[in-house]
N, C-alpha and C positions, 0 to 999 in steps of 0.2 A: 504494500500500500504506500503510495507516494506521499501521502499527507502525514505519515508517521514522523518524518524528520521535523516537520513544523511543530508537532506535539512535543517532541523531545527538546526542541529549541526553547519553547515557551516554558516548559517545566524546569529546564536548567537555568533559565533567566530568573524564574521565580525563586529557585533555590539560592542563587547568588545574591538576590536582594533580601533573602531571609523573609520572604513574603508569606509568613504564616498568619497574617491578620485575617484572611478570609476564613480559615478554619477556626481561628480564635473567636470571631464574633458568632459563627455558627455554633460552636461549642457553648458559648455563653447563652445563646438562644435556647439550646437544649436544656441547660440547667434551669433557666428561668421558666421554661415551659413545664418542667417537672415541678418546680415550686408552685406555679399557678395551678397545676393539676392537684397538688396536695391541698391548697387552700380551697379550691372550688369543690373538691371531693369531700372535704370536711363540711362545707356549707350545704351541699345537696344531700349529704347523708342524714341530715336532720329532718328532711321532708319525707313524705310518704310516696312521692312519685318514683318512677324508675330512675336509678342512680346514674346509669351510664350515658343516657341521651344528652343531658346538659353538658357534661364534661366532654363528651365526644364532639359535640357541636362547637364548643369553645376552642378546643385544641385544634381541630381541623380548620376552623375559621381563621385562626391566626397563622396556621401553617400555609393556608391558601394565600393569605395576604402577603406573607413573607416570600412565598414562591414567586408571586407576581413582582415583588420588589427586587428580586435577584437580578433580573435583566437590567435594571437601572444601575445597579451597583457593579456588576461583573462584566457584562458584555457591551454596554452602551459606549464605552470608550476604548474598545478593543482595537478596532481598525483606525479610528481617528487619531489615537496616540501614535501609531505607526506612520500616519500621514504627516503629523507635526514633526516627528523626528527624522523624516526622510528615509526611513529604512524599508518601507514597503516596496519600493522599486527594486531593491536589491534581491528580493525574493523572486521577482519576475525575470531577472537576468539568468536564472537557472532554468531547468526544464520543467518546473512546477507549473501547473495549470491553475486557473482561478478557483476551481473547486478544491484543489489540494490545499491552497492557502486558507480558504474559508473553513473547510472541515477540520484542518489541523488546529487553527487558532480557536475555533468554536469548542472542540473537545478539550483543549488545554484550559480554556477559560471557564468551562462549565463543569469540569470533573469534580472539583471540590464541592460545588453546590449539590450535585447529585449524590455524592457520598454523604453530605450532611443531611439531606432529605431522607435518605435510606436509614440514617441513624435516628432520625426523628419519627419515622413511621412506627417503630415499636412503642414509643411513648404514646402516640395517638391510639395504639391498640390496647392500652391498659384499661380503658372503660369496658372492654369485653368482659372483664372479670366482675364488674359491678352489675352487669345485666342491662337489658334494654337495647343492646347493640348486637346485631347478627354478624356472623363472619363474612357473608356476602356483601353486606353494607361496608364493612371495613375494606375489603379488597376493591370494591368499586370506588370508594373514596381515595384509596391509594393510587389507583389509575388516574383519577381526576387531578390529584395533587402533582403527580409526575408529569401529566400533560400540561398543567398550568405552569410548572417550572420550565419545561421545554419551550412552551409558547412564549414566555417572557424572555428567556435567553435568546431565542431566535429573533424575536422582534427587536430586542436591543442590538443584536448583531446587524440586522438589516438597517436600523437607523444609523449605526456607526459607519456603515458603508458609504452613505451619502453625506456625512457630516465630517467636518474637520475640527471643530471646536468641541471640547468635552461637554461643556454646559449645554450647548445646543443639542448634542446627541442624547444626553440624559434627559433634557427637557422634552424632546420629541418622543422618546421612549415612554416617559411617564404620561405624557398627554395621550398617546395612543392606547396605553393600558387603561387609563381612566375612561377613555371613549368606549373601548371594546368590552371591558370587564365591568364598567359601572354605568355609563350613560345609556348604552344600547339595551341592557336588561331593564333599566328604569323606564325607558321609553316603550319597550315591549310590554311591560306590566301595565302601563297606562293605555295601551292599545293604539299608540300613535303610528307605529310602522305599518299597520294594516291600511292606513289611508294613503301611503306613498307607494313608490315604485317597488317592483320586486327586488331591485338591487339593494335598496335600503333594508328590506326584510331579510335579505340574505346575510346581512351583518350579524343577525342574531344567531346564525348557525356557526360562525367562526368565533363567537365569544367563549372564552374558557370558563365563564361563570356558570353556564348551564350544566356541564358535566358535574361540577361541584354541587350545584343546587339539587339536581335530580339523582344524586348518588344515595340519598337517604331512602330508607324503605318506604316511608310514608309517601314520598313523591315519585319513587321509582315504580311503584305498583301500577299506576295508570299511565306512566310516561316513559316506558322503557325505550321506545324508539327515539325519543328526544335525547335521552342520555347517550346512547350509542352513536346516534347521528351527529350530535354536536361534538362528541369526543373525537370522532374520526375527522370531522370537518376542521376543527381547531388544530388538530395535530397536522393535518395536511397543509393548513395555512402556515404553520411554523416551518415546515419543509419548503414551502413556496418562498418564504423570506430568505432562507439559505440559498435556494436555487437562484433567485434574483441577485443576491449578493455575489454568487459565483460567476454569473454572466456579466455583471456590470463592473465588478472590481478591476479587471485588467484594463478597462478603458477610462476609469475616473480616478486612478490612484495618484495622478499628477496633481500639481497645484491647481485648484479650481479656478482661481482668478485669471491665470494665464490662458487656460483653455476657453473660458467664457469670452474673454476679450478677443481672442483670435477668431472664434466662430462668429462673434457679433460683427467684427470688421469685415469678414469674408462674406457674410450674408447681406450686409448693407451696401447700397450703391454709393457713388461719389456724392450725390445730393444729400442723401441721408447722413453721410459721414460729416459733411459740412454743417448740418443742422444740429449735430450732437453737441451737448454741453457737458463739461465735467461735473460729476456729482459733487454737490456741496457737502462738506462734512457736517455732521450733526453737532450743534453747539448749544449748550445750556444757556439759559438767560443770565446776563451779567449780575442780576440782583442775587442769584444764588451764590455767586462768588463773594459778595459782600457779607452774606450770612455765614458761610462756612466753605472753605475750599474743597473739602471732601464732598459736600453736598453738590457743589458745582461739577465735580469730577464724575459723580454718579449720574447726574442729569435728571430730566423730568420723569422718565419711565412712563410715558403716556400709555403705551400698550398694556403694561402690567396693571396700571390703575383702571383701565377700561375693563380688563378681565375681572378684576376684583369687584367692581361695581356691577358688572353683569351677573355675577354669582349672587350678590346681595339682592339686587332688584328682581332677579328670577325667583329667589326664595320668597320675596314679598308677594309676587304674583301667585305663587303656589299657596301661600298662607291665605290670601284673599279668596281664592277659589275653594280651597278646602274648608275655610270657615263658613262659606255660604252653603256648602254641601252638608257638613256635619257640625253645626254650631253648638251642639250639646256636649261635646267632648273635645278635650285638648290633647289627649294621649296619642293621637295619630301623628302629631307633629314632632314628637320627641326624637324618634329615630332619623327622619329626614333632616331635622335640624342638626343633629350630630354629624351627619354626612356632609352637610354644607359647611359646618364649622371645621370639620377635618380638611376640606378643600381649602379653606382660607388659611388654616395653620400650615398646610402643605406649601402653599405659595410663600407664606411668611418665612418658613424654615429654609426654603430654597434661596430666597432673596437675602436672608440674614447671613448665610454662609457663602454666598456667591461672590460678594465683593472682595473679601480677603483671599478667597481661593483664586480668583482671577488675578488679583494683584500679585500674589506669590508666583503664579504660573508665568505671568508676563514680565515680572521684574519691577512692576510699578511700586510694590511695597517698599523695596529698598530705597527708591527715589523719594517716596513719601517720608520715610523715616530719616532721610538726610535733611529734610526741611526743619525749620524751627517749630513746626507744629507739635504740640504736646499730645500724648496718648489720649488724654481726655477729649481733646478737640477732634481727634480722628474718630473716636467712638461717637462723639456727639454729632458729627457730620453724618455718619451712617444712620444714627438714630433718627435724625431729622428727615433723612430720605425715606426711611421706613414709615415714619409718621405721615408724610405726605401721601403715601400710597395706601396705607392700611388703617389709619386711625379713624377717620370718619366712616368708611364702610363698615368697620367692625362695631362702631357705636350704633349705627343704624341697624345692623344685624342683631345686636343685643336687645334693642328696643322692639324689633319685630318678633322676637321670641315670646314676648308677653302678649302679643295680639291674640293667639288662641285662647289664653286665659280670659281676655276681655270678651271674646265671642261666647265662651262657656258661661260667663257671668250674665251676659245679656240674654242668652237662651234660658237660663234658670229664672231670671226675672220675668221674662215674657210668658213662661208656662206656669208660673205660680209655684213658689218654693216655700211657702210658709209652713205647709204640713210636713215637709221633708227638710227642714232647716239643718239638722246636724249632718245629714248625708251630703247635702249640697255644699255646705261649708267645708266639709272634709275633702271633697273632690277638688274644690277651688284651691284649698291650701296645698293639696298634693301637687296640682298642676303648677302652682306658683313656686313651690319648692323645687320641682323638676326644672323649671325655667331658670331659677336662680342658681341651681347646681351647674347647669350647662354654661351659664355666664361666668361663674367662678372658674370652671375648668378651662374655658376659652382664654380668660385673662392669665391664669397660671401657665398654661401651655405656651401662650405667646411669649411671655418673659423667658420661659425655659428654652424655647427654640432659639431665641435671639442670643442669649448668653452662651449656651452650649454650642450653638452653631459657630459663633465667633471663635470660641476656644478650639474647636476641631479644625476650622479653616486655618488658624494660625499655627497649630502645633502638629497637625497630622503630616505624615510622610507623603501621603497621596491626597493633597488638598481638594482635588476634583471630586473625591468621594465624600467630602464633608456634608453637602446637602442631603444625600441619601442616608448617611449614617445618623445625621441629626433626626431625620424623620423616623428612622428605625428605633433608635434608643429613647427618644423623647415622646414620640406620638404613638408608636405601634406597641412596643413591649409593655410600657407601664399601664396601658389601657386595659390589660388583663386583670389588674388589681381591683379589689373590692374594698369597701369601707374606707375610702379616701386614700388608699395606698398610691394612687396615681398622683394625687396632690402632694403627698410626701416625696415622691420621686421628683416632681417638678421643683420642690423646694431644694432638694439636693443638687439638681442640675443648675439652678439659679445661683446657689451659694458657691458651688465649685467654679462656675463660669465667671462670676464677679470677682472672686478671689484670685483667679488665674489671669484674667484679662483686664479687670477694672483698674489695676495699677499701671505702672509704666512697663509696658511689655517690650520695650526696646532691648533691654538686657536679656530677656528670654529669647528673643529672636536672634540676638547676636550670639548667645551661647549655642543655640541650635545650629547656626551656620558654622561656628568654630568647631563644633563636634564633628561636622561632616567634612571639614577642610583641615587637613594635616600636612604640614610641610615635611618634605623628605629630609632625613638626617644628613648633615654635612659630612663630607669625608674627613677622616682624621688627618691632622697635619703630619707631614713627613719630616722626621728628624734629620739633622745633617749627617749623622752617621749612617743612616739607611739610604741616603740619596745616592743615585747612580753616579759613577765617576764621569767627569767631563773629559772628553778626549780632545786634545788640542790639535789643530791642523797646522 
């Protein structure tokens, strides 16, 4: 097999870098999953329901989410890093084909993830001993999880083929995963794809969510065809991404700007060439420079602000329509509100870690640290940039979460609640407490992702992974906790980030660079007695 040398090359490179971090965070994930299993098992053992089902759903749900996140962390920057380093063209000087390079790098990049998932599957099988979970359900879920992991890794590899920047490749992978695994099932549940073309309805078949959702015995009994059909379709979609990467990679491995400029000049005529104008560089308003130089350097971020406002306004429309349909209850809005809050925190985590990660990758951070700017002013500039994008949308989102409570109170007043006053007040207080808990979690998670993301971006050996690792450690893993354990984790992340980054981090960055830069020892001086004799001519 001609792609095996590529696998050996990647594994030897990982061994030289001592890159055991991937296995390290997957091992940490297994340990935390076992701890979550123990806590939830103790909690459900006190009830009369079947013990295995809630634990199995919780463990497989988090395994499914982390399997989807693996493509963003492991393969989204696989080929784009080779493009930036200029080493991808050296592979094509040999007799290797496009599929050799793609398969070799894909196997080397995803091998640790598959090993970690295989180690995680026995943990998800522990609920079999508690009862309520059949063996067939476990094996169907194992297939769905392996398929989701392969789907995510292949999608990240396909996005890395067409991107050169690591942040763009990871962002495109995350956006496609949210679209196929989140937005498409949500629209299908609302019945919207049935009103559109068959091409849009076909997206539901390539979503990896449906094999996971229909693997349970309750849903598999009447929808066995949907489970196997979507499992095969999403698996073939992953192979299609690898096939496209194999066909396209030998033609687009060069610098993209040179190729695009040559093709555009060749396709345009003399008249069109004379009419062309050079693109103007994007400049931030000068008033931002007066406020803070880092704020001016980051810029307006109009596109990101538009995305955040679209999420918030879309949630407002959903609340208005849902409140008109079911005004007597506010419980229906809790889970969708958590999903929308997770999307906002996802964007905030990515943006909080992106600036320092990009600055370290491009060398801008060294130039910034050479200026008279204090560390507090640098952090203040990034904080102002985050406030300009996220502050007002999040405040509007927090206010919108109390709208279902208002609809419920209005419905109780209109139907006559004097006879059932204790029950109505209890439901209103419960809905109000749920909205307040969601608001408290959003605020705590926001501060946690900001400080922990900064720390990871400044200290990690691979800063381009800082956004994904921030999402993993702050948003995904602690959400398995109960009784406020996620808030305790947020407090730990905030305290650690503020103590490590809140002070003057110049010395920390200097020590990190000095640790990786060591001068070679000077040769020992030669004594006159040991000097060679001089021959006179």
